[in-house]
N, C-alpha and C positions, 0 to 999 in steps of 0.2 A: 573194177573199180574198188579201190582201196577205201574202206571205213575209216575216216581217224579216230584216233581215242577217244573215249567218252569224258568230259568233267566230271569230278566224283566230289571235288571240295572248292568253295569258292568264298574269297575274302576281299571285302571292298578296301582299296587302299587311298592315299590322296591324288589329286590331280586326275580323277576319273580313270583311275588306273585299276584292274582288278588281277589278283592273286589267284591261279587256279592250279588245281592238283588234278590231273589226268589220269584215267585207270593205268596206263602203263608205268605209274610213277613219277613221271615228269611233273615239276613245278613250273609254271611260267608266269609272267605278266603281259597283260592285256591292255594295251591304251585305247580307251574308249573316245578320248578327247576328240580325234577327227570325225568321229562318227555325228557327234551333237550338232554339227552345221546343217544335217540333213534333215528334214521336217520328220520323219518316221521318228526321229530319237529326240526331239525337240524337249520333251516334259522329262527325259534324264538329265538335263542342265539342273533341275530341281534337287539339290543334293541329297535331302530324305528320301525322295522318290529314287534316285539312284541308289543308295544303299539297300532297296529292297530286293535286288535283284537275288536269284535261285538257280541252282542247279534244275534244269528240266528236260529228261531224256537225254539226247545227245549233245546238247548245247546250254545255253542260259537264257532267262528269259526275266521282265519284268512283268509285273500285274494286269498291265495294257496291251500286252501282246507283243512287245519290243523285243527282239531277240536278235542272236548273231547268227550266219550261218557256221556250222561245225567247221566245216575246213578254214575259215577266215578266223574262227576263234582258236584254232589251234595252228594254223601255218602262220598266223600274224603275231602270234605272242612270242615273247623273246623268253629263251631259257633263263630261270634264275639262277644266278651265279650263287654258288655255294660259300 
């Protein structure tokens, strides 16, 4: 099993998007918008709460335990254009 690169830095962007820098140097954009319709993520609709996201271990998370599977975070992100 291949372990995906861990995020090392995160920034909140507009429209529920997140800028991520991974340990391999890649910078990607992850769109959380499609997740907001799921019950588990409903609190993230609150912009102030959404902005409290942080890197945690091999993924990202919010204070109430919402997180994203590391492989989704990496493979569903779009490589940032330079």
